[in-house]
MIDREN-755521 format. One record per residue (C-alpha): residue number from 0; residue in three letters; x, y, z. Coordinates in steps of 0.001 Angstrom, whole numbers. Last residue first. Layout:
# residues N
R resi resn      xx      yy      zz
R  NUM  ALA       X       Y       Z
...
//
This chain:
# residues 253
R resi resn      xx      yy      zz
R  252  ALA  -40602  -16378    -202
R  251  PHE  -37136  -17405    1005
R  250  ARG  -36911  -15569    4284
R  249  SER  -40407  -16777    5147
R  248  ILE  -42520  -15059    7773
R  247  GLY  -45904  -15968    9222
R  246  TYR  -44964  -14664   12675
R  245  ARG  -45223  -17959   14556
R  244  THR  -43955  -19951   11584
R  243  GLU  -40940  -17682   11252
R  242  LEU  -40298  -18047   14974
R  241  GLU  -40275  -21849   14862
R  240  VAL  -38296  -21883   11619
R  239  ASN  -35623  -19675   13166
R  238  HIS  -35053  -21793   16257
R  237  GLU  -34938  -25006   14244
R  236  ASP  -32515  -23532   11720
R  235  GLY  -30210  -22181   14399
R  234  GLY  -30062  -25345   16481
R  233  PRO  -26354  -25834   15861
R  232  ILE  -24804  -22719   14288
R  231  ASN  -24835  -21829   10594
R  230  ALA  -28453  -20687   10477
R  229  SER  -27329  -17758   12608
R  228  LEU  -29986  -17036   15185
R  227  TYR  -32862  -14780   14260
R  226  LEU  -34464  -12540   16840
R  225  PRO  -37980  -12393   18270
R  224  ALA  -37002  -10945   21680
R  223  PRO  -38213  -13186   24492
R  222  GLU  -40563  -11344   26831
R  221  GLY  -39966   -9836   30269
R  220  ALA  -41067   -6365   29198
R  219  GLN  -37443   -5201   29380
R  218  VAL  -36533   -8032   26996
R  217  PHE  -39193   -7010   24486
R  216  ARG  -38138   -3359   24526
R  215  ASP  -34505   -4474   24284
R  214  ALA  -35217   -6251   20996
R  213  VAL  -36808   -3097   19589
R  212  GLY  -33812    -959   20501
R  211  LEU  -31246   -3475   19320
R  210  THR  -32970   -3749   15944
R  209  LEU  -33184      27   15581
R  208  VAL  -29504     355   16470
R  207  GLN  -28666   -2398   13968
R  206  ALA  -30461    -618   11136
R  205  ILE  -28766    2659   12064
R  204  PHE  -25336    1000   11935
R  203  ALA  -26144    -457    8511
R  202  ALA  -27254    2990    7350
R  201  THR  -23985    4492    8602
R  200  ILE  -21909    1976    6654
R  199  SER  -23964    2149    3464
R  198  SER  -23967    5962    3603
R  197  VAL  -20182    6309    3935
R  196  ALA  -18785    6663     421
R  195  GLY  -14980    6943     397
R  194  ALA  -14122    8920   -2698
R  193  PRO  -14186   12428   -4143
R  192  VAL  -11209   13337   -6378
R  191  ASP  -10199   16943   -5578
R  190  ALA   -6635   17414   -4462
R  189  GLY   -5336   13903   -4056
R  188  ILE   -7996   11393   -3147
R  187  THR  -10856   13188   -1446
R  186  ILE  -12895   12284    1592
R  185  ALA  -16511   11618    2599
R  184  ALA  -18057   10534    -687
R  183  ASP  -21863   10436    -277
R  182  GLY  -22510   13135   -2927
R  181  TYR  -23633   15596    -286
R  180  PRO  -22331   14238    2996
R  179  ALA  -23623   11117    4744
R  178  LEU  -25068   11775    8187
R  177  ASN  -27602    8898    7919
R  176  ASP  -30293   11334    9047
R  175  ILE  -33292    9506   10490
R  174  THR  -36751   10675    9445
R  173  VAL  -39932    9695   11284
R  172  ASP  -43485    9985    9957
R  171  ALA  -42074    9982    6450
R  170  ILE  -43581   11996    3595
R  169  ASP  -41426   15126    3576
R  168  LYS  -38293   13106    4330
R  167  LEU  -38777   11080    1162
R  166  ARG  -38705   14259    -894
R  165  GLN  -41798   15860   -2345
R  164  GLY  -42505   17657   -5603
R  163  SER  -45532   15432   -6124
R  162  SER  -44259   14712   -9647
R  161  HIS  -41313   12831   -8158
R  160  LYS  -37773   13888   -9060
R  159  PRO  -37204   16219   -6101
R  158  GLU  -34369   18678   -6740
R  157  VAL  -31012   18168   -5053
R  156  GLN  -29255   20067   -2257
R  155  MET  -31763   19284     508
R  154  THR  -31485   15566    -165
R  153  HIS  -27697   15521     192
R  152  ASP  -27272   17141    3604
R  151  LEU  -30386   15442    4932
R  150  SER  -28926   12076    3992
R  149  THR  -31683    9492    4260
R  148  VAL  -33229    6847    6481
R  147  ALA  -37016    7210    6382
R  146  ILE  -39572    5584    8686
R  145  VAL  -43089    5335    7286
R  144  PRO  -46304    4603    9177
R  143  ASN  -48862    2604    7201
R  142  GLY  -52281    4072    6430
R  141  ALA  -52626    2719    2901
R  140  ARG  -52210    6195    1464
R  139  LYS  -49079    6570    3585
R  138  ALA  -47593    3364    2211
R  137  ALA  -48330    4375   -1371
R  136  LEU  -46688    7757    -751
R  135  ALA  -43561    6054     580
R  134  PHE  -43482    3764   -2449
R  133  GLY  -43791    6750   -4776
R  132  VAL  -40970    8600   -3032
R  131  ILE  -38679    5603   -3407
R  130  SER  -39747    4727   -6942
R  129  GLY  -39336    8312   -8105
R  128  ASN  -35903    9051   -6717
R  127  VAL  -35700   11948   -4245
R  126  GLY  -34361   10690    -920
R  125  SER  -30748   11132   -2010
R  124  ASN  -29369    8527     410
R  123  SER  -32462    6385     199
R  122  ALA  -33591    3968    2901
R  121  ILE  -37252    3151    3454
R  120  LEU  -38752    1533    6544
R  119  VAL  -42443     605    6349
R  118  VAL  -44499    -371    9397
R  117  ASP  -47161   -3074    9248
R  116  HIS  -50526   -3172   10997
R  115  PRO  -52683   -2671    7888
R  114  GLY  -50756   -5182    5783
R  113  VAL  -48085   -4664    3130
R  112  GLU  -48651   -7169     355
R  111  ALA  -45232   -6593   -1239
R  110  ILE  -46758   -7129   -4694
R  109  GLU  -49197   -4255   -4124
R  108  PHE  -46423   -1937   -2940
R  107  LEU  -44405   -2853   -6027
R  106  ARG  -47374   -2104   -8271
R  105  ASP  -47873    1270   -6589
R  104  ALA  -44188    2142   -6897
R  103  VAL  -43591    1216  -10542
R  102  ASP  -44891    4489  -12001
R  101  PRO  -42444    6598   -9995
R  100  ASN  -39525    5590  -12254
R   99  ARG  -36177    6718  -10848
R   98  GLU  -35409    3297   -9398
R   97  LEU  -36197    1754  -12784
R   96  LYS  -33780    3932  -14765
R   95  ALA  -30783    3188  -12543
R   94  GLY  -29362     336  -14590
R   93  LYS  -30748   -3094  -15355
R   92  LEU  -34103   -4272  -14032
R   91  GLU  -35795   -3692  -17389
R   90  SER  -34228   -6818  -18908
R   89  VAL  -36014   -8932  -16312
R   88  PRO  -39322   -8083  -17975
R   87  LEU  -41859   -6765  -15451
R   86  ASP  -44772   -9158  -14953
R   85  GLY  -44832   -9459  -11191
R   84  ALA  -43454  -11759   -8507
R   83  LEU  -39874  -12167   -9720
R   82  ALA  -39965   -9263  -12157
R   81  LEU  -41497   -6553   -9964
R   80  ASP  -39775   -8234   -7019
R   79  ARG  -36507   -7095   -8628
R   78  LEU  -37281   -3624   -7268
R   77  ALA  -36665   -4924   -3765
R   76  VAL  -38769   -5279    -608
R   75  LYS  -37352   -7006    2458
R   74  LYS  -39625   -8474    5118
R   73  THR  -39401   -8361    8898
R   72  PRO  -41027  -10185   11823
R   71  VAL  -37813  -12160   12597
R   70  LEU  -35786   -9267   13983
R   69  GLY  -32075   -9412   13311
R   68  GLY  -29262  -11203   15126
R   67  ALA  -28641  -13365   12085
R   66  ARG  -30269  -11875    9001
R   65  GLY  -33721  -11912    7446
R   64  ALA  -34652   -8253    7300
R   63  ILE  -33138   -5089    8718
R   62  GLU  -29559   -5353    7478
R   61  MET  -30761   -6529    4063
R   60  ALA  -33076   -3517    3878
R   59  PHE  -30114   -1252    4577
R   58  ALA  -28080   -2978    1840
R   57  GLU  -30821   -2044    -616
R   56  SER  -29481    1485    -161
R   55  HIS  -26695     612   -2620
R   54  GLY  -29223     754   -5443
R   53  THR  -32787     752   -4158
R   52  GLY  -34106     510    -625
R   51  PHE  -37076   -1055    1083
R   50  ALA  -37679   -2538    4530
R   49  TYR  -41015   -3898    5728
R   48  ALA  -41428   -4275    9486
R   47  VAL  -44090   -6773   10475
R   46  GLY  -47570   -6627   11931
R   45  GLY  -49264   -8542   14722
R   44  ASN  -50133   -5467   16754
R   43  ARG  -47099   -6022   18982
R   42  LEU  -44860   -6044   15921
R   41  ALA  -46272   -2781   14570
R   40  GLN  -46027   -1074   17943
R   39  GLU  -42401   -2129   18353
R   38  ILE  -41536    -773   14919
R   37  LEU  -43268    2544   15521
R   36  ASP  -41716    2993   18971
R   35  ILE  -38236    2166   17637
R   34  ALA  -38650    4944   15076
R   33  ALA  -39653    7444   17765
R   32  ASP  -36842    6235   20031
R   31  PHE  -34014    6801   17561
R   30  GLY  -32991   10222   18853
R   29  GLY  -33237    9127   22469
R   28  ASP  -30096   10918   23628
R   27  ALA  -28085    7679   23629
R   26  ALA  -29153    7104   20023
R   25  ILE  -27999   10575   18976
R   24  ALA  -24693   10020   20763
R   23  GLU  -24152    6711   18964
R   22  LEU  -25042    8388   15673
R   21  ARG  -22382   11045   16331
R   20  GLU  -19841    8361   17222
R   19  LEU  -20692    6488   14042
R   18  ARG  -20256    9661   12018
R   17  ASP  -16853   10503   13468
R   16  ARG  -15638    6928   13070
R   15  VAL  -16611    6875    9405
R   14  ALA  -14755   10103    8634
R   13  ASP  -11758    9007   10711
R   12  ALA  -11629    5664    8902
R   11  PHE  -11775    7523    5593
R   10  ALA   -8892    9786    6572
R    9  HIS   -6841    6802    7743
R    8  VAL   -7509    4984    4476
R    7  ALA   -6596    8076    2452
R    6  VAL   -3296    8472    4300
R    5  THR   -2500    4811    3724
R    4  THR   -3296    5262      32
R    3  SER    -887    8212    -130
R    2  GLU    1845    6178    1543
R    1  THR    1411    3386    -971
R    0  MET      -1       0       0
//
């Protein structure tokens, strides 16, 4: 590794560390409680937490739904569902065009089968793409609470792309700032080459904070937290299948 690369790595680590420490402080000050409240309420009412993101923000949904240490009553929504469970040609899944298309949102919401007691979590760094805003609007029309994870710095510097003129943050009941900078890149290589995107890292941290918060609510109430075990440890599959059956969840549906 060259000296300049080492410098860049240290700078990136500092940028990430700073944001994680800020998110930790926000959590300690109760800044995530409103979102945790909505998720807990949904689960106690027999609902589940739906998570949706496009592009790299799909990683947030993967942190929320169907992973070891995560909540069992969760489901991930992805644009590819339009092809896998709908009639969209697979060829149309390529590129960024689909995530900017607001016309697919209602169909995607229908395919997801979001129920009346469910909560919807949506991650989008820019918070302005058509499918994201459209999905949030569909959830609100159906009466579902929406939690947004977005970059406030970025979203306020770009124009909304949805015909409603709204950003994701304008629709959500609760908005969590992922603290990513405008353009996502947190450092520069050399004089002016932006690099080191942080939104995936901070969004993953946020997803885990929400999971920890909901799990702790159950534990404090004297109830077992509905969490997945790793399928790669003894007894993991049996534990997970029991909870999935109880909550009507399938990771492979």
